[in-house]
C-alpha positions as CSV (number, residue, x, y, z in Angstrom):
1,X,-18.2,5.8,7.8
2,X,-19.3,4.6,4.4
3,X,-19.5,8.1,2.9
4,X,-16.2,9.1,4.3
5,X,-14.3,6.1,3.0
6,X,-16.1,6.0,-0.3
7,X,-15.1,9.6,-0.9
8,X,-11.5,8.7,-0.1
9,X,-11.7,6.0,-2.8
10,X,-13.1,8.3,-5.5
11,X,-10.6,11.0,-4.7
12,X,-7.6,8.8,-4.2
13,X,-7.8,5.7,-6.4
14,X,-5.6,7.2,-9.2
15,X,-3.3,8.9,-6.7
16,X,-2.2,5.5,-5.3
17,X,-0.5,4.8,-8.6
18,X,2.7,6.6,-7.8
19,X,5.2,7.8,-10.3
20,X,8.5,6.3,-9.3
21,X,11.8,7.2,-11.0
22,X,13.9,4.1,-11.3
23,X,17.4,3.9,-12.6
24,X,18.1,1.5,-15.5
25,X,21.7,1.1,-16.5
26,X,22.7,1.3,-20.1
27,X,22.3,-2.2,-21.7
28,X,20.1,-3.5,-18.9
29,X,16.7,-4.7,-19.6
30,X,15.3,-4.8,-16.0
31,X,14.4,-1.8,-13.8
32,X,16.4,-1.8,-10.6
33,X,15.2,-0.7,-7.2
34,X,17.0,0.0,-4.0
35,X,14.6,-2.4,-2.3
36,X,11.7,-4.7,-3.3
37,X,9.2,-5.4,-0.5
38,X,7.4,-8.8,-0.8
39,X,4.1,-8.6,1.1
40,X,1.4,-5.9,1.5
41,X,0.2,-6.4,5.1
42,X,1.1,-4.0,8.0
43,X,4.8,-5.0,7.9
44,X,5.2,-4.6,4.1
45,X,3.3,-1.3,4.1
46,X,5.4,0.1,6.9
47,X,8.6,-0.9,5.1
48,X,7.4,0.8,2.0
49,X,6.6,4.0,3.9
50,X,9.9,4.0,5.7
51,X,11.8,3.6,2.3
52,X,9.8,6.4,0.8
53,X,10.6,8.7,3.8
54,X,14.3,8.5,2.9
55,X,13.6,8.6,-0.9
56,X,14.7,5.1,-1.7
57,X,13.4,3.7,-4.9
58,X,11.2,0.8,-3.8
59,X,8.5,-1.6,-5.2
60,X,6.0,-3.3,-3.0
61,X,4.6,-6.5,-4.4
62,X,1.3,-7.6,-2.8
63,X,-0.2,-11.0,-3.3
64,X,-3.4,-9.9,-1.5
65,X,-3.3,-12.9,0.8
66,X,-3.3,-11.7,4.4
67,X,-3.2,-13.6,7.7
68,X,-5.5,-11.1,9.3
69,X,-7.8,-11.1,6.3
70,X,-10.7,-12.8,8.1
71,X,-10.3,-10.5,11.1
72,X,-13.1,-8.0,11.7
73,X,-10.9,-5.2,13.1
74,X,-7.3,-4.2,13.8
75,X,-6.7,-3.5,17.5
76,X,-3.9,-2.2,19.7
77,X,-2.7,0.2,17.0
78,X,-2.9,3.7,18.5
79,X,-5.2,6.0,16.4
80,X,-6.3,3.1,14.3
81,X,-8.0,0.9,16.9
82,X,-11.1,-0.8,15.5
83,X,-10.2,-0.2,11.8
84,X,-11.2,-3.1,9.5
85,X,-8.0,-4.6,8.0
86,X,-9.0,-3.7,4.4
87,X,-9.6,-0.1,5.3
88,X,-6.3,-0.1,7.3
89,X,-4.4,-1.2,4.2
90,X,-6.2,1.3,2.0
91,X,-5.4,4.2,4.2
92,X,-1.7,3.1,4.4
93,X,-1.5,2.8,0.6
94,X,-3.0,6.3,0.3
95,X,-0.4,7.7,2.6
96,X,2.5,5.9,0.9
97,X,1.4,7.3,-2.5
98,X,2.8,10.7,-1.4
99,X,6.3,9.2,-1.7
100,X,7.0,9.2,-5.4
101,X,10.0,6.9,-5.1
102,X,7.7,4.1,-4.1
103,X,5.5,2.0,-6.4
104,X,3.0,-0.7,-5.4
105,X,1.5,-3.5,-7.5
106,X,-0.4,-6.7,-7.1
107,X,1.5,-9.9,-7.9
108,X,3.0,-13.1,-6.6
109,X,6.7,-13.5,-6.3
110,X,7.8,-17.0,-7.4
111,X,11.5,-16.7,-7.1
112,X,14.3,-14.5,-5.7
113,X,17.7,-15.1,-7.2
114,X,20.8,-13.7,-5.5
115,X,23.2,-12.2,-8.1
116,X,27.0,-11.4,-7.9
117,X,27.5,-12.5,-4.3
118,X,24.2,-11.0,-3.1
119,X,25.0,-7.5,-4.2
120,X,21.6,-7.5,-6.0
121,X,18.7,-9.8,-6.6
122,X,16.5,-10.8,-9.5
123,X,12.8,-10.9,-8.5
124,X,10.6,-13.2,-10.7
125,X,6.8,-12.9,-10.6
126,X,4.3,-15.6,-11.5
127,X,3.4,-13.9,-14.8
128,X,7.0,-13.8,-16.0
129,X,7.8,-10.2,-15.1
130,X,11.2,-9.7,-13.5
131,X,12.8,-6.9,-11.5
132,X,16.1,-6.3,-9.9
133,X,16.8,-4.9,-6.5
134,X,19.8,-4.2,-4.3
135,X,17.9,-5.4,-1.1
136,X,14.8,-7.4,-0.5
137,X,12.3,-7.4,2.5
138,X,10.2,-10.5,3.0
139,X,6.9,-9.6,4.8
140,X,5.0,-12.6,3.7
141,X,3.6,-13.7,7.1
142,X,2.2,-16.9,8.4
143,X,-0.7,-19.2,7.4
144,X,-2.8,-20.6,10.2
145,X,-3.5,-24.4,9.8
146,X,-7.0,-24.8,11.0
147,X,-8.5,-28.2,12.0
148,X,-11.1,-29.7,9.7
149,X,-13.9,-29.3,12.3
150,X,-17.0,-28.2,10.4
151,X,-17.8,-24.6,11.1
152,X,-14.4,-23.6,12.5
153,X,-13.1,-21.9,9.4
154,X,-16.4,-20.0,9.0
155,X,-16.0,-18.5,12.4
156,X,-12.2,-17.9,12.2
157,X,-11.6,-14.2,12.8
158,X,-15.2,-13.6,13.7
159,X,-15.5,-14.8,17.3
160,X,-12.9,-17.6,16.9
161,X,-9.5,-15.9,17.1
162,X,-5.9,-16.6,18.0
163,X,-4.7,-13.3,19.5
164,X,-6.3,-12.1,22.8
165,X,-4.7,-8.7,22.5
166,X,-6.2,-8.3,19.0
167,X,-9.8,-9.6,19.8
168,X,-10.1,-10.6,23.4
169,X,-11.4,-7.3,24.8
170,X,-14.5,-7.3,22.6
171,X,-15.5,-10.6,24.2
172,X,-14.7,-9.8,27.8
173,X,-16.9,-11.2,30.6
174,X,-18.7,-13.6,28.1
175,X,-18.7,-17.4,27.9
176,X,-15.3,-18.3,26.5
177,X,-13.2,-21.3,25.8
178,X,-9.7,-22.1,24.4
179,X,-9.5,-24.7,21.7
180,X,-6.3,-26.6,22.1
181,X,-4.5,-29.9,22.5
182,X,-3.7,-30.3,26.2
183,X,-0.2,-28.9,26.7
184,X,1.9,-26.6,28.8
185,X,1.2,-23.8,26.3
186,X,-2.5,-24.4,26.5
187,X,-2.4,-24.3,30.4
188,X,-0.4,-21.1,30.4
189,X,-2.5,-19.4,27.7
190,X,-5.7,-20.2,29.6
191,X,-4.3,-18.6,32.7
192,X,-3.7,-15.4,30.8
193,X,-7.4,-15.2,29.8
194,X,-8.7,-14.7,33.4
195,X,-8.4,-10.9,33.2
196,X,-10.8,-11.0,30.3
197,X,-13.1,-13.9,31.0
198,X,-14.0,-15.5,34.4
199,X,-14.1,-19.3,34.5
200,X,-12.7,-20.0,31.0
201,X,-12.8,-23.4,29.6
202,X,-10.2,-25.5,27.9
203,X,-11.7,-27.5,25.1
204,X,-9.0,-30.2,24.6
205,X,-10.9,-32.3,22.1
206,X,-9.9,-35.8,23.4
207,X,-6.3,-35.0,24.2
208,X,-6.5,-34.9,28.0
209,X,-4.9,-38.4,28.1
210,X,-2.1,-40.0,30.0
211,X,0.6,-39.1,27.4
212,X,-0.4,-35.4,27.2
213,X,-0.8,-35.1,31.0
214,X,2.7,-36.6,31.6
215,X,4.3,-34.0,29.4
216,X,2.5,-31.2,31.1
217,X,3.3,-32.5,34.6
218,X,7.0,-32.7,33.7
219,X,6.9,-29.0,32.7
220,X,4.3,-27.8,35.3
221,X,4.1,-30.2,38.2
222,X,1.5,-28.0,39.9
223,X,-0.7,-27.5,36.8
224,X,-3.8,-28.8,38.5
225,X,-3.5,-26.3,41.3
226,X,-2.9,-23.5,38.8
227,X,-6.0,-24.4,36.9
228,X,-8.0,-24.7,40.1
229,X,-7.1,-21.3,41.6
230,X,-7.8,-19.6,38.3
231,X,-11.2,-21.5,38.1
232,X,-10.3,-23.0,34.7
233,X,-12.1,-26.2,33.7
234,X,-10.8,-28.8,31.3
235,X,-13.6,-30.1,28.9
236,X,-12.2,-33.1,26.9
237,X,-15.3,-33.9,24.9
238,X,-14.5,-34.5,21.2
239,X,-15.8,-31.8,18.8
240,X,-18.2,-32.7,16.1
241,X,-19.0,-29.2,14.6
242,X,-19.3,-25.5,15.5
243,X,-22.3,-23.5,14.4
244,X,-22.3,-19.7,14.4
245,X,-25.7,-18.3,15.4
246,X,-26.6,-14.8,14.2
247,X,-28.8,-13.2,16.8
248,X,-28.3,-9.5,16.0
249,X,-26.4,-7.0,13.8
250,X,-23.2,-7.1,15.8
251,X,-20.7,-9.9,15.0
252,X,-19.2,-9.4,18.4
253,X,-22.5,-10.5,20.0
254,X,-23.0,-13.7,18.0
255,X,-23.1,-17.0,19.8
256,X,-21.4,-20.3,18.8
257,X,-23.0,-23.6,19.5
258,X,-20.4,-26.3,19.9
259,X,-21.7,-29.8,19.2
260,X,-19.8,-32.8,20.5
261,X,-19.6,-36.4,19.2
262,X,-21.9,-37.5,22.1
263,X,-24.5,-35.0,20.7
264,X,-24.1,-32.8,23.8
265,X,-23.8,-29.0,23.1
266,X,-22.2,-26.0,24.6
267,X,-23.0,-22.3,23.9
268,X,-20.1,-19.9,23.8
269,X,-19.6,-16.2,22.8
270,X,-16.0,-16.7,21.7
271,X,-13.1,-19.1,21.4
272,X,-9.4,-18.8,21.1
273,X,-7.8,-21.3,18.8
274,X,-4.3,-22.5,19.5
275,X,-3.5,-24.0,16.2
276,X,-0.2,-24.6,14.3
277,X,0.9,-22.3,11.6
278,X,3.4,-22.3,8.8
279,X,5.2,-19.8,6.6
280,X,2.8,-18.5,4.0
281,X,5.4,-18.2,1.3
282,X,7.7,-21.0,0.0
283,X,10.4,-18.4,-0.9
284,X,12.4,-19.0,2.4
285,X,12.6,-22.7,1.5
286,X,13.6,-22.1,-2.1
287,X,16.3,-19.7,-0.9
288,X,17.6,-22.2,1.7
289,X,17.2,-19.7,4.5
290,X,17.9,-20.7,8.1
291,X,14.7,-21.4,9.9
292,X,13.9,-22.0,13.6
293,X,11.0,-22.6,16.0
294,X,11.1,-19.8,18.6
295,X,11.1,-20.9,22.3
296,X,8.9,-19.1,24.8
297,X,8.0,-16.5,22.1
298,X,4.4,-16.1,23.3
299,X,3.2,-17.5,20.0
300,X,1.8,-21.0,20.5
301,X,1.6,-21.9,16.8
302,X,5.0,-23.6,16.8
303,X,5.7,-22.2,13.3
304,X,9.2,-22.5,11.8
305,X,10.2,-18.9,11.0
306,X,13.1,-17.1,9.4
307,X,16.1,-16.6,11.6
308,X,17.0,-13.0,11.7
309,X,19.8,-10.9,13.4
310,X,19.1,-7.8,15.4
311,X,18.9,-5.8,12.1
312,X,16.2,-8.1,10.8
313,X,18.6,-9.5,8.2
314,X,18.2,-13.2,7.4
315,X,21.0,-15.8,6.9
316,X,21.2,-14.5,3.3
317,X,22.9,-11.1,3.3
318,X,20.7,-8.5,1.7
319,X,17.4,-10.2,2.4
320,X,15.5,-9.0,5.5
321,X,12.5,-10.7,7.1
322,X,9.9,-8.8,9.1
323,X,6.6,-9.3,10.8
324,X,5.2,-12.7,11.7
325,X,7.6,-14.4,9.3
326,X,10.7,-13.7,11.4
327,X,12.2,-15.2,14.6
328,X,12.2,-12.2,16.9
329,X,9.3,-13.7,18.8
330,X,6.2,-11.7,18.5
331,X,3.2,-11.9,16.1
332,X,0.9,-8.8,16.1
333,X,0.4,-5.7,14.1
334,X,2.5,-3.2,16.2
335,X,5.4,-5.7,16.2
336,X,5.1,-6.1,12.4
337,X,5.3,-2.4,11.9
338,X,8.2,-2.0,14.4
339,X,10.3,-4.8,12.8
340,X,9.8,-3.4,9.3
341,X,10.9,0.1,10.3
342,X,13.9,-1.4,12.1
343,X,14.9,-3.3,9.0
344,X,14.7,-0.2,6.8
345,X,16.8,1.9,9.3
346,X,19.6,-0.7,9.1
347,X,19.2,-1.1,5.4
348,X,19.5,2.7,4.8
349,X,22.9,2.6,6.5
350,X,24.0,-0.5,4.5
351,X,22.9,1.1,1.2
352,X,24.8,4.3,2.1
353,X,27.9,2.3,2.7
354,X,27.5,0.4,-0.5
355,X,27.1,3.6,-2.5
356,X,30.1,5.2,-0.8
357,X,32.1,2.1,-1.7
358,X,31.0,2.5,-5.3
359,X,32.1,6.2,-5.4
360,X,35.5,5.2,-4.0
361,X,36.0,2.1,-6.2
362,X,34.5,3.2,-9.5
363,X,34.9,6.1,-11.8
364,X,31.4,7.5,-12.3
365,X,30.7,10.3,-14.8
366,X,27.5,11.9,-16.1
367,X,27.6,10.0,-19.5
368,X,27.9,6.4,-18.4
369,X,27.4,4.2,-15.3
370,X,29.5,1.1,-15.5
371,X,28.6,-1.9,-13.5
372,X,31.7,-3.4,-11.8
373,X,32.3,-7.2,-11.6
374,X,31.4,-7.1,-7.9
375,X,28.3,-5.1,-8.4
376,X,29.5,-2.4,-6.0
377,X,28.1,0.4,-8.1
378,X,25.0,0.0,-5.9
379,X,22.7,1.4,-8.6
380,X,21.5,4.4,-6.6
381,X,18.8,6.5,-8.2
382,X,21.3,9.1,-9.2
383,X,19.6,10.0,-12.5
384,X,16.2,10.8,-11.3
385,X,15.2,12.0,-14.8
386,X,15.2,8.4,-16.1
387,X,11.6,7.4,-15.5
388,X,10.0,4.1,-16.4
389,X,6.4,3.2,-16.5
390,X,5.4,1.8,-13.1
391,X,3.0,-1.1,-12.5
392,X,-0.5,-0.1,-11.6
393,X,-1.9,-1.1,-8.3
394,X,-5.5,-1.9,-7.5
395,X,-6.0,0.2,-4.4
396,X,-9.7,-0.6,-4.0
397,X,-9.5,-4.4,-3.6
398,X,-12.6,-6.6,-3.7
399,X,-12.4,-7.1,0.1
400,X,-12.5,-3.3,0.7
401,X,-15.4,-2.9,-1.7
402,X,-17.3,-5.8,-0.1
403,X,-16.8,-4.1,3.3
404,X,-18.0,-0.7,2.0
405,X,-21.1,-2.1,0.3
406,X,-22.3,-4.0,3.4
């Protein structure tokens, strides 16, 4: 594995810096793209690939801050099951580099400014660099808000996880518990675990009290019977710390020792944490986007996410939201990829309509492209001979090198 991936790096590191022809209008100081993708996880990478497939000029800006960064492996992605996230992203970037209309760079977007009635956007990076784009895709994801329990963050993504589809199978038939405040969602989630783990526990950390019980009884009057028939036990001891015990070379076989405030202990192989989450980026708030908390989405985090229509477009025309950051009710890698591709499919049609409007409304000749007051010229990459230097992208991130050198 090491030799294969290391060879890919040596052979492909320079190839990931794609040469992307971008149109700049006479008198303009900023390069303009058909679409700028903010975020370099599975959703952002899929969007960049889809844009490249239809030869749209695109720039992917990656802050290198990933929700699944701590995760050991990506699962439930056909042909890539068991791939470490850093390797998954590296292979995706390598494939995207074939599409010369797409560029990739590291950076943090600090502001997105709608221009001329949302016909294009100015993208401002933390270092002062600016770009313009006709459309924007936000693929910035969520940030899990972990409790301060000592040892929990250390085990997050390495035996303590939030997605049973992503990590549950590797811990099947082993001692298991769900970390959660006692709630309807916690009861329902624990019931879904019985196909993976017999007799799962609910570690409710002092929240199995009258107030929480009353709320659950209102929603699930028969919750006690449901727990009983599924052989689920509620353990309401208060957590003091979690210690990860390394017993062998496989992370999936490590044990966790949970210590409670009464000094009692519990040994588990894995835990699922049902913790709150929030949007990773503050861009939606700065833009004043409509947000919502999805109901019955299957994601217990309760995060406020970006409201999107069926085409993945947000409340701000021209800005799309994909992956965990949007409101279509699913948070996993296959969904992230699907939502990104769907956004680009609808965007491609919108750009084609915009360009056609420009051809109808504006006189365009080979010597000069004139921007109309309404911005309808759409700035298509018509003059592919006009090439600008493109940002360089560090394909071999530190996390990937750390993985390879283990």
